[in-house]
KOLNUVO-78526 format. One record per residue (C-alpha): residue number from 1; residue in one letter; x, y, z negated. Coordinates in nm, 4 decimals. Layout:
REM residues N
{NUM "A" {X Y Z}}
...
This chain:
REM residues 101
{1 "X" {10.1413 9.7821 -9.7172}}
{2 "X" {9.8598 9.7659 -9.4686}}
{3 "X" {9.9736 9.8741 -9.1211}}
{4 "X" {9.6126 9.9098 -9.0117}}
{5 "X" {9.5661 10.2293 -9.2142}}
{6 "X" {9.7339 10.5671 -9.1558}}
{7 "X" {9.8720 10.5768 -9.5109}}
{8 "X" {10.0132 10.2246 -9.4736}}
{9 "X" {10.1913 10.3218 -9.1532}}
{10 "X" {10.3249 10.6354 -9.3219}}
{11 "X" {10.4624 10.4291 -9.6103}}
{12 "X" {10.6531 10.1985 -9.3729}}
{13 "X" {10.7800 10.4945 -9.1743}}
{14 "X" {10.8920 10.6711 -9.4941}}
{15 "X" {11.1058 10.3712 -9.5891}}
{16 "X" {11.2549 10.3432 -9.2400}}
{17 "X" {11.3281 10.7162 -9.2234}}
{18 "X" {11.4912 10.7073 -9.5666}}
{19 "X" {11.7110 10.4128 -9.4724}}
{20 "X" {11.8158 10.5804 -9.1468}}
{21 "X" {11.9095 10.8939 -9.3437}}
{22 "X" {12.1233 10.6892 -9.5825}}
{23 "X" {12.2983 10.5122 -9.2943}}
{24 "X" {12.4727 10.8420 -9.2210}}
{25 "X" {12.6793 10.7759 -9.5359}}
{26 "X" {12.8377 10.4914 -9.3389}}
{27 "X" {12.8462 10.6344 -8.9878}}
{28 "X" {12.9795 10.9833 -9.0678}}
{29 "X" {13.3064 10.8562 -9.2191}}
{30 "X" {13.3416 10.6213 -8.9225}}
{31 "X" {13.3061 10.9176 -8.6889}}
{32 "X" {13.5304 11.1692 -8.8641}}
{33 "X" {13.7890 10.9564 -9.0455}}
{34 "X" {13.8286 10.6675 -8.8019}}
{35 "X" {13.7252 10.8347 -8.4730}}
{36 "X" {13.4506 10.5769 -8.4052}}
{37 "X" {13.1570 10.7957 -8.2930}}
{38 "X" {12.9266 10.5309 -8.1442}}
{39 "X" {12.7481 10.4161 -8.4625}}
{40 "X" {12.6718 10.7768 -8.5536}}
{41 "X" {12.5249 10.8345 -8.2081}}
{42 "X" {12.2798 10.5459 -8.2418}}
{43 "X" {12.1899 10.6151 -8.6043}}
{44 "X" {12.1456 10.9839 -8.5231}}
{45 "X" {11.9116 10.9159 -8.2326}}
{46 "X" {11.7095 10.6647 -8.4337}}
{47 "X" {11.6918 10.8973 -8.7332}}
{48 "X" {11.5770 11.1837 -8.5111}}
{49 "X" {11.2851 10.9850 -8.3719}}
{50 "X" {11.1912 10.8507 -8.7145}}
{51 "X" {11.2034 11.2037 -8.8573}}
{52 "X" {10.9675 11.3359 -8.5892}}
{53 "X" {10.7280 11.0450 -8.6395}}
{54 "X" {10.7417 11.0878 -9.0182}}
{55 "X" {10.6432 11.4554 -8.9919}}
{56 "X" {10.3607 11.3755 -8.7498}}
{57 "X" {10.2309 11.0938 -8.9703}}
{58 "X" {10.2497 11.3208 -9.2770}}
{59 "X" {10.0444 11.5861 -9.0984}}
{60 "X" {9.7921 11.3213 -8.9929}}
{61 "X" {9.7563 11.1978 -9.3525}}
{62 "X" {9.7385 11.5515 -9.4919}}
{63 "X" {9.4277 11.6116 -9.2812}}
{64 "X" {9.2751 11.2656 -9.3288}}
{65 "X" {9.3094 11.2604 -9.7081}}
{66 "X" {9.2758 11.6332 -9.7735}}
{67 "X" {9.5983 11.6635 -9.9706}}
{68 "X" {9.6536 11.9873 -10.1545}}
{69 "X" {9.9394 12.2306 -10.1012}}
{70 "X" {10.1763 12.0615 -10.3485}}
{71 "X" {10.1361 11.7096 -10.2082}}
{72 "X" {10.1645 11.8419 -9.8529}}
{73 "X" {10.4855 12.0344 -9.9186}}
{74 "X" {10.6378 11.7471 -10.1167}}
{75 "X" {10.5568 11.4905 -9.8498}}
{76 "X" {10.6974 11.7055 -9.5682}}
{77 "X" {10.9966 11.8313 -9.7675}}
{78 "X" {11.0902 11.4808 -9.8775}}
{79 "X" {11.2311 11.4094 -9.5320}}
{80 "X" {11.4994 11.6746 -9.5837}}
{81 "X" {11.6513 11.5261 -9.8997}}
{82 "X" {11.8348 11.1943 -9.9346}}
{83 "X" {11.6090 10.9478 -10.1193}}
{84 "X" {11.3231 11.1984 -10.0766}}
{85 "X" {11.1031 10.9728 -9.8687}}
{86 "X" {11.1404 10.6952 -10.1253}}
{87 "X" {11.0223 10.9398 -10.3930}}
{88 "X" {10.7300 11.0554 -10.1774}}
{89 "X" {10.6312 10.6946 -10.1162}}
{90 "X" {10.6296 10.6143 -10.4867}}
{91 "X" {10.4633 10.9349 -10.6117}}
{92 "X" {10.2262 11.0327 -10.3294}}
{93 "X" {10.1722 10.7618 -10.0679}}
{94 "X" {10.1421 10.4513 -10.2853}}
{95 "X" {9.8851 10.6040 -10.5255}}
{96 "X" {9.6897 10.7371 -10.2269}}
{97 "X" {9.6833 10.3923 -10.0680}}
{98 "X" {9.5388 10.2467 -10.3914}}
{99 "X" {9.2622 10.5105 -10.3864}}
{100 "X" {9.1674 10.4431 -10.0252}}
{101 "X" {9.1899 10.0627 -10.0501}}
């Protein structure tokens, strides 16, 4: 992944956002079953910032690469589903990076 290109940065951000989403599977039980809210606070804040950046980077790449309606909706909607950003990376972002390389 080339961090010098917008699609490369989006791919890295998609992975980070997906991992932060999955970390809730660990921090939510800590918060509600064991009354340890601190990890959820930090993961939640990090995930929130990564989510915002992911959406902004998706919009940037939608305009740069001229993605159609389907690719645009899938890339933006992927952030709402667990494992969605990993799917978007494999099916949309990685092939696009090969085209632009």
